[in-house]
Backbone as CSV, one residue per row, in Angstrom:
resi,resn,N_x,N_y,N_z,CA_x,CA_y,CA_z,C_x,C_y,C_z
1,MET,64.784,23.896,-23.340,65.447,24.399,-22.153,64.856,23.693,-20.948
2,SER,65.680,23.249,-20.040,65.187,22.590,-18.841,65.323,23.520,-17.651
3,ALA,64.709,23.114,-16.545,64.773,23.926,-15.334,66.194,23.918,-14.800
4,LEU,66.611,25.040,-14.227,67.899,25.067,-13.574,67.681,25.396,-12.119
5,THR,68.564,24.914,-11.273,68.418,25.177,-9.849,69.599,25.988,-9.360
6,VAL,69.351,26.766,-8.344,70.380,27.581,-7.727,70.466,27.161,-6.276
7,ASP,71.607,26.631,-5.871,71.794,26.236,-4.482,71.748,27.496,-3.631
8,PRO,70.849,27.582,-2.650,70.659,28.825,-1.917,71.869,29.265,-1.112
9,ALA,72.649,28.361,-0.574,73.830,28.724,0.206,74.479,27.442,0.684
10,PRO,75.754,27.505,1.022,76.376,26.301,1.545,75.770,25.914,2.883
11,GLY,75.827,24.655,3.188,75.321,24.169,4.468,73.844,23.858,4.417
12,HIS,73.338,23.312,5.510,71.939,22.871,5.547,71.080,23.723,6.472
13,GLY,71.632,24.762,7.098,70.866,25.553,8.050,70.217,26.780,7.458
14,GLN,69.963,26.784,6.164,69.385,27.961,5.497,68.033,28.307,6.105
15,GLU,67.882,29.540,6.516,66.621,30.002,7.110,65.624,30.385,6.028
16,TRP,64.335,30.267,6.348,63.271,30.583,5.401,63.389,32.013,4.881
17,ASP,63.623,32.985,5.738,63.726,34.381,5.286,64.866,34.569,4.300
18,ASP,65.966,33.868,4.503,67.092,33.958,3.569,66.728,33.352,2.218
19,LEU,66.009,32.232,2.241,65.549,31.628,0.987,64.631,32.575,0.227
20,VAL,63.707,33.199,0.929,62.780,34.124,0.279,63.542,35.312,-0.301
21,ARG,64.546,35.798,0.420,65.355,36.912,-0.094,66.060,36.504,-1.386
22,ILE,66.636,35.309,-1.419,67.289,34.820,-2.637,66.268,34.712,-3.763
23,TRP,65.078,34.194,-3.453,63.996,34.081,-4.443,63.657,35.454,-5.011
24,GLU,63.507,36.444,-4.123,63.142,37.791,-4.569,64.232,38.428,-5.420
25,GLU,65.479,38.092,-5.156,66.601,38.733,-5.848,67.068,37.969,-7.081
26,THR,66.489,36.803,-7.352,66.895,36.030,-8.519,66.474,36.763,-9.785
27,ASP,67.441,37.045,-10.636,67.201,37.786,-11.875,67.082,36.790,-13.027
28,ALA,65.870,36.335,-13.262,65.628,35.353,-14.320,65.136,36.067,-15.574
29,PRO,65.357,35.457,-16.741,64.838,36.045,-17.976,63.316,36.210,-17.926
30,GLU,62.815,37.189,-18.649,61.378,37.469,-18.674,60.599,36.219,-19.076
31,GLY,59.518,35.969,-18.356,58.656,34.827,-18.634,59.024,33.572,-17.879
32,CYS,60.218,33.537,-17.297,60.624,32.370,-16.519,59.922,32.381,-15.167
33,LYS,59.784,31.206,-14.604,59.135,31.062,-13.310,60.202,30.730,-12.269
34,VAL,60.278,31.555,-11.222,61.232,31.334,-10.139,60.442,30.855,-8.930
35,GLU,60.805,29.685,-8.401,60.111,29.100,-7.265,61.130,28.568,-6.267
36,ILE,60.654,28.300,-5.060,61.443,27.568,-4.083,60.755,26.220,-3.924
37,ILE,61.475,25.163,-4.254,60.924,23.812,-4.160,61.851,23.004,-3.264
38,GLU,61.335,22.630,-2.095,62.087,21.879,-1.096,63.436,22.531,-0.800
39,GLY,63.387,23.857,-0.590,64.567,24.589,-0.161,65.541,24.962,-1.248
40,ILE,65.213,24.715,-2.504,66.080,25.056,-3.630,65.370,26.089,-4.500
41,VAL,66.055,27.195,-4.793,65.500,28.183,-5.714,65.632,27.600,-7.117
42,THR,64.499,27.492,-7.811,64.425,26.834,-9.111,63.914,27.811,-10.160
43,VAL,64.560,27.836,-11.315,64.151,28.697,-12.415,63.727,27.802,-13.569
44,SER,62.483,27.963,-14.022,61.954,27.177,-15.132,61.748,28.084,-16.334
45,PRO,61.921,27.559,-17.537,61.725,28.372,-18.739,60.262,28.771,-18.914
46,PRO,60.000,29.752,-19.775,58.602,30.124,-20.036,57.812,28.924,-20.543
47,PRO,56.520,28.861,-20.201,55.709,27.722,-20.632,55.462,27.730,-22.138
48,SER,55.139,26.542,-22.658,54.861,26.367,-24.086,53.533,27.019,-24.470
49,LYS,53.294,27.089,-25.765,52.018,27.632,-26.264,50.846,26.768,-25.804
50,ASP,50.991,25.429,-25.877,49.917,24.540,-25.410,49.623,24.757,-23.929
51,HIS,50.676,24.927,-23.142,50.540,25.183,-21.707,49.729,26.469,-21.486
52,ASN,50.100,27.529,-22.191,49.390,28.807,-22.057,47.942,28.708,-22.501
53,LEU,47.687,27.970,-23.572,46.315,27.802,-24.052,45.482,27.028,-23.030
54,THR,46.063,26.012,-22.407,45.367,25.253,-21.367,44.983,26.170,-20.212
55,VAL,45.931,26.982,-19.748,45.663,27.918,-18.650,44.536,28.878,-19.037
56,ALA,44.592,29.428,-20.225,43.581,30.398,-20.660,42.188,29.768,-20.720
57,ARG,42.089,28.562,-21.259,40.779,27.903,-21.366,40.222,27.540,-19.994
58,LEU,41.093,27.071,-19.108,40.639,26.744,-17.757,40.202,27.999,-17.019
59,GLN,40.969,29.052,-17.137,40.625,30.301,-16.453,39.269,30.826,-16.930
60,ARG,39.025,30.760,-18.223,37.735,31.211,-18.766,36.588,30.398,-18.155
61,SER,36.774,29.088,-18.018,35.732,28.234,-17.424,35.497,28.577,-15.957
62,LEU,36.570,28.835,-15.228,36.443,29.125,-13.794,35.759,30.459,-13.527
63,TYR,35.979,31.448,-14.385,35.358,32.756,-14.154,33.832,32.672,-14.100
64,GLY,33.269,31.695,-14.789,31.820,31.559,-14.786,31.234,30.974,-13.515
65,VAL,32.081,30.433,-12.624,31.545,29.737,-11.452,32.063,30.262,-10.113
66,ILE,33.101,31.078,-10.109,33.635,31.530,-8.814,32.775,32.661,-8.252
67,PRO,32.750,32.787,-6.928,32.014,33.893,-6.315,32.575,35.254,-6.744
68,GLU,31.739,36.272,-6.678,32.127,37.627,-7.099,33.333,38.169,-6.354
69,ASP,33.518,37.752,-5.112,34.623,38.296,-4.323,35.854,37.385,-4.327
70,TRP,35.983,36.527,-5.358,37.165,35.696,-5.564,37.822,36.096,-6.871
71,GLU,39.119,35.830,-6.987,39.846,36.119,-8.210,40.742,34.948,-8.583
72,ILE,41.227,34.978,-9.820,42.104,33.952,-10.363,43.409,34.631,-10.771
73,PHE,44.537,34.051,-10.341,45.835,34.635,-10.636,46.760,33.596,-11.255
74,GLN,47.670,34.063,-12.127,48.648,33.192,-12.771,50.070,33.426,-12.269
75,THR,50.323,34.488,-11.562,51.697,34.797,-11.154,51.820,35.093,-9.664
76,LEU,50.865,34.671,-8.874,50.869,34.946,-7.444,51.665,33.873,-6.708
77,GLY,52.585,34.297,-5.854,53.363,33.364,-5.049,52.504,32.737,-3.964
78,VAL,52.706,31.446,-3.745,51.991,30.693,-2.719,53.051,30.115,-1.781
79,SER,53.046,30.583,-0.556,54.077,30.247,0.416,53.740,28.952,1.148
80,VAL,54.687,28.004,1.120,54.537,26.708,1.766,55.790,26.463,2.622
81,PRO,55.996,27.271,3.658,57.246,27.158,4.417,57.430,25.813,5.113
82,GLY,56.352,25.105,5.424,56.471,23.787,6.049,57.156,22.768,5.154
83,ARG,57.193,23.040,3.855,57.902,22.186,2.888,59.051,22.958,2.240
84,ALA,59.486,24.057,2.883,60.533,24.921,2.327,60.193,25.257,0.881
85,GLY,58.940,25.728,0.679,58.483,26.010,-0.678,57.818,27.356,-0.840
86,LEU,58.031,27.921,-2.003,57.308,29.104,-2.443,57.029,28.873,-3.918
87,TYR,55.786,28.465,-4.203,55.415,28.046,-5.545,54.707,29.177,-6.274
88,ILE,54.787,29.119,-7.597,54.011,30.008,-8.470,53.116,29.085,-9.294
89,PRO,51.913,28.786,-8.803,51.055,27.858,-9.548,50.626,28.459,-10.885
90,ASP,50.234,27.584,-11.798,49.745,28.054,-13.090,48.453,28.833,-12.919
91,LEU,47.625,28.437,-11.962,46.437,29.200,-11.567,46.229,29.012,-10.078
92,VAL,45.784,30.065,-9.424,45.375,29.966,-8.027,44.121,30.813,-7.860
93,VAL,43.131,30.254,-7.178,41.872,30.949,-6.915,41.838,31.294,-5.432
94,VAL,41.658,32.589,-5.141,41.641,33.063,-3.760,40.598,34.158,-3.591
95,PRO,40.099,34.338,-2.369,39.219,35.467,-2.094,39.995,36.786,-2.235
96,ASP,39.296,37.830,-2.678,39.904,39.160,-2.826,40.614,39.603,-1.558
97,SER,40.011,39.333,-0.415,40.549,39.819,0.858,41.962,39.307,1.127
98,VAL,42.334,38.178,0.537,43.644,37.583,0.750,44.738,38.351,0.009
99,VAL,44.395,38.974,-1.101,45.417,39.617,-1.934,45.451,41.131,-1.792
100,ILE,44.636,41.685,-0.922,44.666,43.132,-0.705,45.867,43.462,0.168
101,GLY,46.647,44.439,-0.260,47.799,44.868,0.525,49.105,44.599,-0.190
102,PRO,50.203,44.944,0.468,51.516,44.814,-0.163,51.967,43.359,-0.246
103,GLY,53.002,43.151,-1.036,53.605,41.823,-1.134,53.256,41.120,-2.430
104,ASN,53.861,39.964,-2.617,53.674,39.211,-3.859,53.399,37.728,-3.614
105,ARG,53.000,37.393,-2.389,52.694,36.000,-2.084,51.635,35.926,-0.983
106,ILE,51.001,34.742,-0.933,49.973,34.475,0.069,50.310,33.168,0.783
107,PRO,49.779,32.964,1.977,49.929,31.648,2.609,49.113,30.615,1.817
108,ALA,49.684,29.458,1.579,49.037,28.436,0.753,47.646,28.078,1.253
109,GLU,47.464,28.048,2.569,46.168,27.621,3.111,45.028,28.564,2.743
110,GLU,45.344,29.756,2.245,44.307,30.709,1.813,43.764,30.392,0.427
111,ALA,44.462,29.568,-0.332,44.027,29.217,-1.691,42.817,28.297,-1.638
112,ARG,41.834,28.557,-2.486,40.654,27.693,-2.583,40.855,26.600,-3.628
113,LEU,41.659,26.916,-4.647,41.999,25.960,-5.698,43.362,26.360,-6.242
114,VAL,44.225,25.366,-6.409,45.519,25.565,-7.046,45.578,24.625,-8.235
115,VAL,46.105,25.123,-9.354,46.228,24.325,-10.569,47.679,24.350,-11.029
116,GLU,48.214,23.173,-11.303,49.543,23.049,-11.900,49.395,22.237,-13.184
117,ILE,50.122,22.664,-14.218,50.154,21.960,-15.493,51.591,21.511,-15.697
118,THR,51.797,20.218,-15.845,53.157,19.721,-15.957,53.813,20.185,-17.250
119,SER,55.109,20.373,-17.163,55.960,20.607,-18.323,56.863,19.395,-18.440
120,GLN,57.278,19.080,-19.632,58.070,17.874,-19.844,59.353,17.882,-19.021
121,ALA,59.983,19.039,-18.888,61.281,19.120,-18.223,61.209,18.966,-16.705
122,ASN,60.096,19.368,-16.090,60.045,19.338,-14.623,58.721,18.815,-14.088
123,ALA,58.176,17.808,-14.748,56.867,17.267,-14.368,56.857,16.712,-12.947
124,ASN,57.965,16.139,-12.491,57.966,15.529,-11.157,57.842,16.550,-10.035
125,HIS,58.243,17.788,-10.285,57.987,18.821,-9.276,56.485,18.902,-9.000
126,ASP,55.685,18.946,-10.075,54.234,19.058,-9.933,53.605,17.757,-9.441
127,ARG,54.074,16.620,-9.953,53.474,15.325,-9.624,53.767,14.860,-8.200
128,ILE,54.905,15.244,-7.674,55.308,14.711,-6.368,55.465,15.823,-5.337
129,ARG,56.448,16.676,-5.539,56.802,17.662,-4.519,55.683,18.656,-4.233
130,LYS,55.049,19.155,-5.292,53.992,20.149,-5.073,52.714,19.504,-4.532
131,VAL,52.410,18.288,-4.952,51.258,17.589,-4.372,51.454,17.492,-2.861
132,GLN,52.641,17.089,-2.452,52.935,16.954,-1.027,52.907,18.314,-0.327
133,GLY,53.484,19.327,-0.964,53.520,20.659,-0.362,52.146,21.265,-0.182
134,TYR,51.324,21.215,-1.215,49.978,21.776,-1.112,49.144,21.007,-0.082
135,ALA,49.294,19.691,-0.038,48.551,18.902,0.946,48.973,19.259,2.361
136,LYS,50.274,19.356,2.580,50.768,19.698,3.918,50.281,21.080,4.350
137,ALA,50.185,22.001,3.394,49.728,23.366,3.701,48.212,23.444,3.885
138,GLY,47.485,22.405,3.497,46.040,22.405,3.675,45.258,23.075,2.564
139,VAL,45.836,23.155,1.349,45.097,23.709,0.209,43.917,22.783,-0.078
140,ALA,42.719,23.345,-0.111,41.499,22.538,-0.204,41.435,21.674,-1.465
141,LEU,41.730,22.260,-2.628,41.652,21.522,-3.890,42.900,21.796,-4.718
142,PHE,43.461,20.741,-5.286,44.625,20.852,-6.155,44.320,20.082,-7.426
143,LEU,44.348,20.777,-8.555,44.090,20.164,-9.848,45.411,20.055,-10.598
144,LEU,45.795,18.836,-10.923,47.016,18.579,-11.673,46.629,18.180,-13.095
145,LEU,47.002,19.019,-14.041,46.800,18.714,-15.454,48.136,18.218,-15.980
146,ASP,48.153,16.996,-16.480,49.411,16.335,-16.821,49.396,15.828,-18.259
147,PRO,49.708,16.711,-19.223,49.730,16.270,-20.616,50.879,15.312,-20.924
148,TRP,51.820,15.131,-19.989,52.988,14.273,-20.203,52.876,12.953,-19.440
149,HIS,51.724,12.618,-18.912,51.543,11.408,-18.100,51.559,10.154,-18.961
150,SER,52.678,9.467,-19.008,52.811,8.153,-19.671,52.137,8.083,-21.035
151,GLY,52.214,9.150,-21.800,51.605,9.149,-23.122,50.100,9.287,-23.120
152,ARG,49.493,9.366,-21.948,48.045,9.534,-21.822,47.793,10.771,-20.982
153,PRO,47.551,11.901,-21.588,47.303,13.113,-20.793,46.164,12.894,-19.801
154,THR,46.394,13.305,-18.543,45.395,13.098,-17.506,45.168,14.365,-16.696
155,ALA,44.005,14.414,-16.086,43.656,15.463,-15.124,43.317,14.757,-13.817
156,THR,43.966,15.188,-12.732,43.731,14.579,-11.426,43.348,15.665,-10.444
157,LEU,42.241,15.466,-9.752,41.784,16.398,-8.731,42.051,15.789,-7.363
158,TYR,42.832,16.528,-6.564,43.143,16.124,-5.192,42.349,17.001,-4.233
159,GLY,41.956,16.437,-3.100,41.226,17.206,-2.097,41.289,16.535,-0.746
160,GLU,40.540,17.088,0.197,40.457,16.566,1.557,41.833,16.324,2.168
161,PRO,42.680,17.373,2.205,44.013,17.180,2.781,43.927,16.777,4.250
162,ASP,44.730,15.786,4.616,44.739,15.305,5.992,46.144,14.858,6.337
163,ASN,46.735,15.519,7.311,48.050,15.140,7.802,49.088,15.085,6.675
164,GLY,49.032,16.078,5.765,50.015,16.178,4.697,49.786,15.277,3.507
165,THR,48.598,14.680,3.423,48.285,13.779,2.316,46.928,14.144,1.733
166,TYR,46.834,14.072,0.412,45.560,14.306,-0.268,44.854,12.984,-0.546
167,ARG,43.563,13.104,-0.702,42.753,12.024,-1.263,42.564,12.355,-2.740
168,VAL,42.691,11.375,-3.626,42.415,11.584,-5.045,40.896,11.582,-5.200
169,LEU,40.337,12.712,-5.607,38.888,12.823,-5.766,38.427,12.307,-7.117
170,ASP,39.272,12.494,-8.152,38.913,12.034,-9.489,40.132,12.111,-10.393
171,THR,40.220,11.190,-11.338,41.243,11.216,-12.379,40.579,10.826,-13.686
172,VAL,40.832,11.617,-14.722,40.302,11.303,-16.047,41.392,11.540,-17.084
173,GLU,41.319,10.792,-18.167,42.170,11.091,-19.310,41.576,12.300,-20.015
174,TYR,42.444,13.090,-20.657,41.945,14.237,-21.418,40.868,13.753,-22.380
175,GLY,39.783,14.486,-22.412,38.610,14.118,-23.188,37.446,13.789,-22.276
176,GLY,37.753,13.379,-21.037,36.715,13.069,-20.061,36.293,14.302,-19.280
177,LYS,35.249,14.155,-18.500,34.765,15.254,-17.645,35.203,15.004,-16.210
178,LEU,35.630,16.081,-15.580,36.065,16.039,-14.193,35.258,17.096,-13.447
179,THR,34.686,16.728,-12.310,33.822,17.657,-11.579,34.590,18.315,-10.439
180,LEU,34.634,19.644,-10.476,35.153,20.409,-9.354,33.989,20.618,-8.400
181,PRO,34.121,20.191,-7.138,32.997,20.290,-6.198,32.692,21.736,-5.826
182,GLU,31.602,21.920,-5.111,31.244,23.234,-4.591,32.387,23.762,-3.739
183,PRO,32.643,25.029,-3.747,31.808,26.098,-4.267,31.945,26.323,-5.766
184,PHE,32.718,25.484,-6.473,32.876,25.664,-7.910,31.705,25.073,-8.677
185,GLY,31.369,23.821,-8.394,30.254,23.179,-9.080,30.441,23.184,-10.587
186,LEU,31.641,22.801,-11.035,31.965,22.877,-12.461,32.263,21.488,-12.997
187,ASP,31.548,21.106,-14.057,31.879,19.896,-14.805,32.861,20.322,-15.887
188,LEU,34.121,20.016,-15.677,35.193,20.478,-16.541,35.433,19.476,-17.661
189,ASP,35.254,19.935,-18.893,35.486,19.106,-20.064,36.973,19.200,-20.412
190,THR,37.738,18.165,-20.088,39.174,18.198,-20.320,39.526,18.027,-21.799
191,GLY,38.525,17.751,-22.630,38.755,17.667,-24.077,39.108,19.007,-24.689
192,MET,38.904,20.104,-23.949,39.244,21.428,-24.483,40.729,21.729,-24.385
193,PHE,41.485,20.887,-23.666,42.903,21.146,-23.489,43.707,20.544,-24.641
194,PRO,44.668,21.288,-25.185,45.477,20.773,-26.290,46.387,19.635,-25.835
195,VAL,46.681,18.743,-26.754,47.580,17.617,-26.501,48.696,17.688,-27.535
196,SER,49.919,17.697,-27.056,51.074,17.764,-27.983,51.315,16.450,-28.672
């Protein structure tokens, strides 16, 4: 199953609040991910078993290094209105204080780390559009796990966002170690991630 898109409305003057309302009202099958990517409400199928295993292993590693008052979420909306986006990253690390209260999304700039794992059907959303969106929003660290990268699964860590662009801090093929800088201070062994 591939991702399907829903045109939010005719014309090009769609307001952000209207897009968010459409996002909130989209009735997708259980397990599907509904996002707004560059002004289009997008529905992606549930992730594969390998995808879920990658998320679980990474989350377990992160719990050992994050501060006590931070949490890790898999279904929290991250709002990027400057790129007409509302993403649901595979993992997002944020301070507790950011998620206290009503609602189902946070401003992207509050995220300390965002992780996306590419799926074969919509890898370019993660590789291009979301890299640009997270950078423009000022997300400090973005980890892209790409098991579909040209037949060579790779992990790329982006950081130091400046004027809507990230600096590539490190890239390794699966099997190599990638270091998440402080406050994480984690040498991540990418060999623990499954390869299809």
